[in-house]
C-alpha positions as CSV (number, residue, x, y, z in Angstrom):
1,M,29.2,27.7,-32.8
2,T,26.1,25.5,-33.0
3,I,24.7,23.6,-30.1
4,W,25.8,20.4,-31.8
5,E,29.3,21.6,-32.0
6,S,29.2,22.6,-28.3
7,A,27.8,19.1,-27.5
8,R,30.6,17.4,-29.5
9,I,33.3,19.5,-27.6
10,A,31.6,18.7,-24.3
11,V,31.6,14.9,-25.0
12,R,35.3,15.1,-26.0
13,G,36.1,16.9,-22.8
14,L,34.3,14.1,-20.8
15,R,36.1,11.4,-22.7
16,A,39.5,13.0,-21.8
17,G,39.0,12.0,-18.2
18,P,36.7,8.8,-18.3
19,L,37.4,7.7,-14.7
20,R,36.7,11.2,-13.3
21,S,33.6,11.5,-15.3
22,L,32.4,8.0,-14.1
23,L,33.0,8.8,-10.5
24,T,31.2,12.1,-10.9
25,M,28.2,10.4,-12.5
26,L,28.1,7.8,-9.8
27,G,26.3,10.1,-7.3
28,I,23.7,10.8,-10.0
29,I,23.3,7.2,-10.9
30,I,22.8,6.1,-7.3
31,G,20.4,8.9,-6.6
32,V,18.2,8.3,-9.7
33,A,18.2,4.5,-9.1
34,A,17.3,5.0,-5.5
35,V,14.4,7.2,-6.2
36,I,13.0,4.8,-8.8
37,V,13.5,1.7,-6.6
38,L,12.0,3.2,-3.4
39,V,9.0,4.7,-5.2
40,A,8.5,1.3,-6.9
41,F,8.4,-0.4,-3.5
42,G,6.0,2.2,-2.2
43,N,3.7,1.7,-5.3
44,G,3.9,-2.0,-4.8
45,L,2.8,-1.7,-1.2
46,Q,-0.1,0.6,-2.2
47,R,-1.2,-1.8,-4.9
48,F,-0.9,-4.8,-2.5
49,V,-3.2,-3.0,0.0
50,A,-5.6,-2.0,-2.7
51,D,-5.8,-5.6,-4.1
52,A,-6.1,-7.1,-0.6
53,F,-8.7,-4.8,0.8
54,G,-10.3,-3.3,-2.3
55,P,-13.1,-5.9,-2.4
56,L,-14.1,-4.8,1.1
57,A,-14.4,-1.2,0.1
58,N,-18.2,-1.4,0.1
59,Q,-18.4,-2.9,3.6
60,I,-19.9,-1.1,6.6
61,Q,-19.5,-2.4,10.1
62,I,-21.9,-1.7,12.9
63,T,-20.8,-2.4,16.5
64,P,-22.3,-1.6,19.9
65,D,-21.0,1.5,21.7
66,R,-21.9,1.2,25.4
67,G,-20.5,4.7,26.2
68,G,-22.6,6.5,23.6
69,I,-25.7,7.2,25.8
70,S,-25.3,10.2,28.1
71,G,-27.5,11.3,31.1
72,T,-30.0,8.7,32.2
73,G,-30.4,7.0,28.8
74,T,-29.9,3.3,28.6
75,P,-27.9,1.9,25.7
76,R,-29.6,-0.7,23.5
77,D,-28.0,-3.8,22.2
78,L,-27.9,-4.6,18.5
79,T,-30.5,-7.3,17.9
80,D,-32.0,-9.6,15.3
81,A,-34.8,-7.0,14.9
82,D,-32.2,-4.4,13.8
83,V,-30.9,-6.9,11.3
84,R,-34.4,-7.5,9.8
85,A,-35.0,-3.7,9.6
86,L,-31.7,-3.2,7.8
87,R,-32.6,-6.0,5.3
88,D,-35.8,-4.1,4.4
89,R,-34.9,-2.6,0.9
90,A,-37.7,-0.1,1.2
91,S,-36.0,1.5,4.3
92,A,-32.4,1.0,3.1
93,P,-32.3,0.7,-0.7
94,A,-28.5,1.3,-0.8
95,V,-27.9,-1.8,1.3
96,A,-27.2,-5.0,-0.7
97,S,-26.9,-7.5,2.2
98,V,-26.7,-7.7,5.9
99,S,-24.8,-10.3,8.0
100,P,-25.0,-10.5,11.8
101,T,-22.3,-12.2,13.9
102,V,-21.7,-13.2,17.5
103,T,-18.2,-13.8,18.7
104,G,-16.4,-15.6,21.5
105,S,-13.6,-18.0,22.1
106,A,-13.4,-21.6,22.9
107,Q,-11.1,-24.6,23.2
108,L,-11.1,-26.8,20.1
109,Q,-10.2,-30.5,20.8
110,L,-9.8,-33.6,18.7
111,A,-11.0,-36.9,20.0
112,G,-7.6,-38.4,19.4
113,G,-5.8,-35.6,21.3
114,G,-4.6,-32.2,20.4
115,S,-6.3,-28.9,21.3
116,V,-6.1,-25.2,20.5
117,R,-7.9,-22.1,21.7
118,S,-9.5,-20.2,18.9
119,G,-11.9,-17.4,18.2
120,V,-15.5,-18.6,17.4
121,T,-17.9,-16.7,15.2
122,G,-21.5,-17.4,14.7
123,A,-22.8,-16.1,11.3
124,D,-25.4,-16.7,8.7
125,A,-25.0,-18.4,5.3
126,D,-23.8,-15.3,3.4
127,Y,-20.8,-14.7,5.7
128,L,-18.3,-15.7,3.0
129,D,-19.7,-13.4,0.3
130,I,-20.1,-10.4,2.6
131,T,-16.6,-10.8,4.0
132,N,-14.9,-11.8,0.7
133,R,-13.5,-15.0,2.2
134,E,-12.7,-18.1,0.2
135,L,-12.5,-21.8,1.1
136,V,-9.5,-24.1,0.5
137,V,-11.6,-27.3,0.7
138,G,-15.1,-28.2,1.5
139,S,-18.2,-25.9,1.5
140,F,-19.8,-23.3,3.7
141,F,-23.0,-24.0,5.6
142,D,-26.2,-23.2,3.7
143,D,-29.5,-21.5,4.8
144,R,-31.0,-24.8,5.9
145,Q,-28.1,-25.7,8.2
146,A,-28.2,-22.1,9.6
147,T,-31.9,-22.3,10.3
148,T,-31.7,-25.8,11.9
149,R,-28.7,-24.9,14.1
150,A,-26.7,-27.7,12.5
151,K,-23.5,-28.7,14.4
152,V,-21.2,-27.9,11.6
153,V,-18.1,-25.6,11.5
154,V,-15.7,-24.1,9.0
155,L,-12.2,-23.8,10.4
156,G,-9.6,-21.1,9.8
157,P,-6.1,-22.0,8.7
158,N,-4.5,-21.5,12.1
159,P,-6.6,-24.1,14.0
160,V,-6.1,-26.5,11.0
161,A,-2.3,-25.9,11.2
162,T,-2.3,-26.8,14.9
163,L,-4.8,-29.7,15.0
164,F,-4.1,-31.3,11.6
165,G,-0.6,-30.1,10.7
166,G,-2.0,-27.8,8.0
167,R,-3.6,-30.7,6.1
168,A,-6.9,-29.2,5.1
169,G,-8.1,-32.4,3.4
170,E,-7.6,-34.4,6.6
171,A,-9.6,-31.8,8.6
172,L,-12.6,-32.2,6.3
173,G,-15.3,-34.4,7.8
174,S,-13.5,-34.6,11.2
175,E,-15.3,-34.2,14.5
176,V,-14.0,-31.3,16.6
177,R,-15.2,-30.7,20.2
178,I,-15.8,-27.0,20.7
179,G,-16.7,-26.2,24.3
180,R,-18.9,-29.1,25.3
181,T,-20.4,-29.9,21.9
182,S,-19.0,-31.8,18.9
183,F,-19.1,-30.1,15.5
184,R,-18.4,-31.6,12.1
185,V,-15.8,-29.8,10.0
186,I,-17.3,-29.1,6.5
187,G,-14.8,-26.6,5.2
188,V,-11.5,-24.8,5.7
189,L,-11.0,-21.1,5.1
190,A,-8.2,-19.7,3.0
191,A,-5.7,-17.5,4.8
192,N,-6.2,-13.8,4.6
193,G,-3.7,-12.6,7.2
194,Q,-6.3,-11.1,9.5
195,Q,-8.9,-13.5,10.7
196,D,-7.1,-16.8,10.4
197,D,-7.5,-17.9,14.0
198,I,-11.2,-18.5,13.7
199,A,-14.0,-21.1,13.7
200,V,-17.2,-20.2,11.9
201,M,-20.5,-21.9,12.7
202,P,-24.2,-21.1,12.2
203,L,-25.4,-18.2,14.3
204,G,-28.1,-20.2,16.0
205,A,-25.7,-23.0,16.9
206,A,-23.2,-20.6,18.3
207,R,-25.9,-19.1,20.5
208,A,-27.3,-22.4,21.6
209,Y,-24.1,-24.2,22.4
210,L,-21.5,-21.5,23.1
211,T,-22.2,-17.8,23.5
212,G,-25.9,-17.6,24.5
213,G,-27.2,-14.1,24.5
214,G,-30.7,-14.6,23.0
215,D,-31.3,-12.3,20.0
216,V,-28.3,-10.0,20.7
217,V,-25.6,-9.7,18.0
218,D,-22.0,-8.5,18.5
219,Q,-21.6,-7.0,15.1
220,I,-23.6,-6.3,11.9
221,T,-21.7,-6.2,8.6
222,V,-23.5,-4.3,5.9
223,R,-22.5,-4.4,2.2
224,A,-23.5,-1.4,0.1
225,V,-24.8,-2.0,-3.5
226,S,-21.6,-0.4,-4.8
227,T,-18.5,1.5,-3.5
228,D,-20.0,4.8,-4.7
229,A,-23.2,4.1,-2.7
230,V,-21.3,3.7,0.6
231,P,-22.0,7.2,1.9
232,Q,-25.7,6.8,1.0
233,A,-25.8,3.4,2.7
234,V,-24.2,4.8,5.9
235,E,-26.8,7.6,6.0
236,Q,-29.6,5.1,5.6
237,V,-28.2,2.8,8.3
238,T,-27.7,5.6,10.8
239,T,-31.2,7.0,10.1
240,L,-32.9,3.7,10.6
241,L,-30.9,2.7,13.7
242,D,-31.4,6.2,15.3
243,D,-35.1,5.8,14.8
244,R,-35.1,2.2,16.3
245,H,-32.9,3.1,19.2
246,R,-34.6,6.5,19.8
247,I,-31.5,8.5,19.3
248,D,-32.0,12.3,19.0
249,D,-28.4,13.5,19.3
250,P,-25.8,11.8,17.1
251,Q,-23.3,12.0,20.0
252,D,-25.6,9.8,22.1
253,R,-25.6,6.9,19.6
254,D,-25.2,3.5,21.3
255,Y,-23.6,2.0,18.2
256,T,-20.7,2.9,15.9
257,V,-20.9,2.8,12.1
258,T,-17.5,2.3,10.4
259,A,-17.2,2.4,6.6
260,L,-14.1,0.5,5.5
261,Q,-13.8,2.7,2.5
262,S,-12.8,5.6,4.7
263,L,-10.2,3.4,6.5
264,L,-8.8,2.3,3.1
265,D,-8.6,6.0,2.0
266,Q,-6.7,6.9,5.1
267,S,-4.3,4.0,4.8
268,S,-3.7,4.9,1.1
269,Q,-3.0,8.5,2.1
270,V,-0.5,7.4,4.7
271,L,1.3,5.0,2.3
272,S,1.5,7.9,-0.2
273,F,3.1,10.1,2.4
274,V,5.6,7.3,3.2
275,T,6.4,6.8,-0.4
276,I,7.0,10.6,-0.9
277,F,9.2,10.6,2.3
278,V,11.4,7.8,1.2
279,A,11.7,9.2,-2.3
280,A,12.8,12.5,-0.7
281,V,15.4,10.7,1.4
282,A,16.7,9.0,-1.8
283,G,16.8,12.5,-3.4
284,I,19.5,13.5,-0.9
285,S,21.9,11.4,-2.8
286,L,21.0,13.4,-5.9
287,L,21.9,16.5,-4.0
288,V,25.2,15.0,-3.0
289,G,25.7,14.1,-6.7
290,S,25.0,17.7,-7.7
291,I,27.8,18.9,-5.4
292,G,30.1,16.5,-7.1
293,V,29.2,17.8,-10.5
294,A,29.7,21.4,-9.5
295,N,33.1,20.5,-8.0
296,I,34.3,18.7,-11.1
297,M,33.0,21.5,-13.4
298,L,35.0,24.0,-11.3
299,V,38.1,21.8,-11.7
300,T,37.5,21.5,-15.4
301,V,37.2,25.2,-15.9
302,T,40.5,25.7,-14.0
303,E,42.3,23.0,-16.1
304,R,41.0,24.5,-19.4
305,T,41.6,28.1,-18.6
306,R,44.2,28.5,-21.4
307,E,41.9,26.8,-23.9
308,I,39.2,29.3,-22.9
309,G,41.6,32.1,-23.5
310,I,42.6,30.9,-26.9
311,R,39.0,30.4,-28.0
312,K,38.0,33.9,-26.8
313,A,41.2,35.4,-28.4
314,I,40.1,34.0,-31.8
315,G,36.6,35.3,-31.6
316,A,34.6,32.9,-29.4
317,R,31.7,34.8,-27.7
318,R,30.8,34.7,-24.1
319,R,27.6,32.8,-25.0
320,A,29.5,30.1,-26.8
321,I,31.8,29.5,-23.7
322,L,28.8,29.5,-21.4
323,Q,26.9,27.1,-23.7
324,Q,29.8,24.7,-23.9
325,F,30.3,24.2,-20.2
326,L,26.5,24.1,-19.5
327,I,26.1,21.3,-22.1
328,E,29.1,19.5,-20.7
329,A,27.5,19.5,-17.2
330,M,24.1,18.4,-18.6
331,V,25.6,15.7,-20.7
332,L,27.4,14.4,-17.6
333,T,24.2,14.3,-15.5
334,G,22.1,13.2,-18.4
335,I,24.2,10.1,-19.0
336,G,24.2,9.4,-15.3
337,G,20.5,9.8,-15.2
338,V,20.0,7.3,-18.1
339,I,22.3,4.8,-16.4
340,G,20.5,5.4,-13.1
341,I,17.1,4.7,-14.8
342,L,18.4,1.4,-16.3
343,V,19.8,0.4,-12.9
344,G,16.6,1.4,-11.0
345,V,14.2,-0.2,-13.4
346,G,16.4,-3.3,-13.6
347,V,16.6,-3.7,-9.8
348,S,12.9,-3.1,-9.4
349,V,12.0,-5.8,-12.0
350,L,14.5,-8.2,-10.6
351,A,13.1,-7.6,-7.0
352,G,9.6,-8.2,-8.4
353,I,10.7,-11.6,-9.6
354,V,13.0,-12.8,-6.8
355,L,11.4,-11.4,-3.6
356,P,8.0,-13.0,-3.9
357,R,9.7,-16.4,-4.3
358,L,11.9,-15.8,-1.2
359,V,9.1,-14.1,0.9
360,P,5.6,-15.3,0.1
361,D,3.0,-12.6,-0.4
362,F,5.7,-9.9,-0.6
363,P,4.3,-7.0,-2.5
364,A,6.2,-6.8,-5.8
365,P,7.7,-3.4,-6.7
366,T,5.8,-1.4,-9.4
367,V,7.8,1.0,-11.4
368,S,5.9,4.2,-12.3
369,A,6.6,6.4,-15.3
370,G,6.2,9.5,-13.2
371,S,9.1,8.5,-10.9
372,V,11.3,7.8,-13.9
373,V,10.5,11.1,-15.6
374,L,10.9,13.0,-12.4
375,A,14.3,11.4,-11.5
376,F,15.6,12.0,-15.0
377,G,14.3,15.6,-15.0
378,V,15.9,16.3,-11.7
379,S,19.2,14.9,-12.9
380,L,19.2,17.3,-15.9
381,L,18.2,20.2,-13.6
382,I,21.1,19.4,-11.4
383,G,23.4,19.6,-14.4
384,L,22.0,23.0,-15.3
385,L,22.3,24.4,-11.8
386,A,25.6,22.7,-10.9
387,G,27.2,23.7,-14.2
388,G,25.8,27.2,-14.2
389,F,28.3,28.9,-11.9
390,P,31.5,27.3,-13.4
391,A,30.2,28.0,-16.9
392,N,29.5,31.6,-16.1
393,R,32.9,31.9,-14.5
394,A,34.5,30.6,-17.6
395,A,32.5,32.8,-19.9
396,R,33.5,36.0,-18.0
397,M,37.2,35.4,-18.2
398,R,39.2,38.0,-20.0
399,P,41.3,36.4,-22.8
400,I,44.6,38.0,-21.6
401,D,44.0,36.7,-18.1
402,A,43.1,33.2,-19.4
403,L,46.2,33.1,-21.6
404,R,48.5,34.0,-18.7
405,H,47.1,31.2,-16.5
406,Q,49.6,28.5,-15.7
């Protein structure tokens, strides 16, 4: 008997009990579809994070660390002199740009009424580029306005929503009182989900009218020339600041350097683990399906005992009987796997179309070929393993015992 003849007999046996075959395949279908859908959602989340934060991968943030100095040492502040030193390409060739900021909070008020408390950031003219922010309307302040301490401000989406009902065009050109000083709104930032409750003004203006602090800065954001140059830029930054702050032991540093690339790598790793975990949970349904396949194959062997006896009596070899029932089990799980793939891919594609419309910014699922191949391969393996014992049991029957079976 050829393998094709065995496959034909196996399909005929499945067609003899279509409802039973369908119910048996249901566990495989659900398991395969669940694996594909959950992995697709995990991939979509990873892609969303990569798209949202990928442009920030070459950023390095420097913040003061007051607890860094041990013994009798005195921690130093980050200052404008540190910023100028970092901007020296001869000392830090891997650094593309440097942006200092001072931060605080203040009450924002309109002349006609309405107020909101918001974070205030003083920055220089390249703040937008280095933080990868965009404007909805208007423009950002330029170098001249930054140098002259112009009383201009760019508002985040949250203050605009509270003060102007979300109408960015209406906010443009308005006078907003921040603290005790009036500022003219020249732009509105696009939402990024992280720093939306913010008002950005020139660094000098923030120091003069709100935060004070002389030449001290609260944070320095450095952008490396490329993502690959981030480790080199971190080394150059720490070497330069160690020298300026007279740091001999790295444990005594009075500042902290954080490369966003390392944080992105860690978050990506965590998301990968979560994706694998939920896929493993979905795989439990495949295990349940395999138990169903094994049970049905045992029942099938019992029901067809006389058929097995007749076939063996007329010369069928043990290998032919074993092959027939193994193929029957694999056809059962193979068809279930194909249907599961169609269901899983269909649900993922449909979710990618519908969910972003219902929930804005929802990460669309992304089907991966690896999850499809893995799920289908596991379904075939289940057929091989679950059908192995019943098939071996059928092949080992003695013809006389099989023919006597009632």
